[in-house]
C-alpha positions as CSV (number, residue, x, y, z in Angstrom):
1,M,0.1,0.0,0.3
2,F,2.8,2.5,0.8
3,L,4.6,1.6,-2.5
4,R,1.4,2.3,-4.4
5,L,1.0,5.8,-2.5
6,T,4.6,6.7,-3.2
7,R,3.9,6.1,-6.7
8,L,1.1,8.3,-6.5
9,F,2.8,11.1,-5.1
10,R,5.5,11.4,-7.4
11,T,3.5,10.9,-10.4
12,A,1.5,14.2,-9.0
13,G,4.6,15.8,-8.1
14,R,6.0,15.4,-11.7
15,D,3.0,16.7,-13.1
16,I,2.6,19.8,-10.5
17,V,6.4,20.5,-11.6
18,T,5.6,20.1,-15.4
19,L,2.3,22.3,-15.2
20,W,4.8,24.9,-13.1
21,Y,7.1,24.8,-16.2
22,A,4.4,24.9,-18.7
23,C,2.9,28.1,-17.4
24,R,5.9,29.8,-17.4
25,H,6.2,29.0,-21.0
26,P,5.3,32.2,-23.6
27,A,3.5,30.3,-25.7
28,T,0.8,29.1,-23.0
29,P,-2.4,31.3,-23.4
30,R,-3.3,33.6,-20.6
31,R,-6.5,31.6,-19.7
32,L,-4.8,28.3,-19.0
33,K,-2.3,30.1,-16.8
34,L,-5.1,31.8,-14.8
35,A,-6.8,28.3,-14.8
36,T,-3.5,27.0,-13.2
37,M,-3.4,30.0,-10.5
38,L,-7.3,29.7,-9.5
39,L,-6.5,25.8,-8.7
40,G,-3.7,26.3,-6.6
41,L,-5.6,29.3,-5.1
42,Y,-8.2,27.2,-4.4
43,I,-6.5,24.3,-2.9
44,L,-4.5,26.6,-0.6
45,S,-7.5,28.8,0.3
46,P,-9.4,27.8,3.7
47,V,-12.7,28.5,2.1
48,D,-13.7,25.1,0.6
49,L,-16.7,23.2,-0.5
50,V,-16.0,20.8,2.6
51,P,-14.0,22.4,5.1
52,D,-10.8,21.2,5.9
53,W,-11.2,20.7,9.5
54,F,-13.4,17.4,8.5
55,P,-11.0,14.8,9.3
56,V,-11.4,13.0,5.8
57,L,-13.8,14.8,3.9
58,G,-11.9,17.9,3.8
59,W,-9.5,16.8,1.9
60,I,-11.0,14.6,-0.5
61,D,-12.4,17.6,-2.8
62,D,-9.0,19.1,-2.6
63,V,-7.4,15.6,-3.9
64,T,-10.2,15.0,-6.5
65,L,-9.7,18.4,-8.0
66,L,-6.2,18.2,-8.1
67,A,-6.4,14.7,-9.6
68,F,-8.7,15.7,-12.2
69,G,-7.4,19.6,-12.5
70,I,-3.7,19.1,-13.4
71,P,-4.1,16.3,-15.9
72,A,-7.0,18.4,-17.5
73,L,-4.8,21.7,-17.8
74,L,-2.0,19.6,-19.6
75,R,-3.9,18.4,-22.0
76,L,-4.9,21.9,-22.9
77,M,-1.2,23.2,-22.7
78,P,0.1,23.9,-26.3
79,Q,2.4,21.0,-27.7
80,R,5.5,23.1,-27.5
81,A,5.2,24.6,-24.3
82,L,4.4,20.9,-23.0
83,Q,7.4,19.5,-24.7
84,D,9.8,22.1,-23.2
85,A,7.9,21.7,-19.8
86,H,8.7,17.8,-19.8
87,S,12.1,18.4,-20.2
88,A,12.6,21.0,-17.9
89,S,10.8,19.0,-15.3
90,F,12.7,15.8,-16.0
91,S,16.0,17.4,-15.5
92,L,14.8,19.0,-12.4
93,I,13.5,16.2,-11.2
94,S,16.8,13.9,-12.1
95,R,19.1,16.2,-9.9
96,W,16.6,15.1,-6.9
97,R,17.2,11.5,-7.2
98,L,19.9,9.9,-4.8
């Protein structure tokens, strides 16, 4: 079970780094940058659909939104920006590995 969770966090972290670099690319439309910023603000915001102080339910809406939002935003990115973001995120993550 922990191996599965570790694999999930690695994949999500890689996608987050890729989304970060894709949003910094000049070819990315402003509407996608805005959508990414709004997704990040919702995750960090204390105002949620289900408040975070509920033990498990408070985090499920955040995790679900990340699980569907990040891949959707990556699919909408221009191909050139996504290729550059993948290579930049791969070089960054490869420096972190031991």
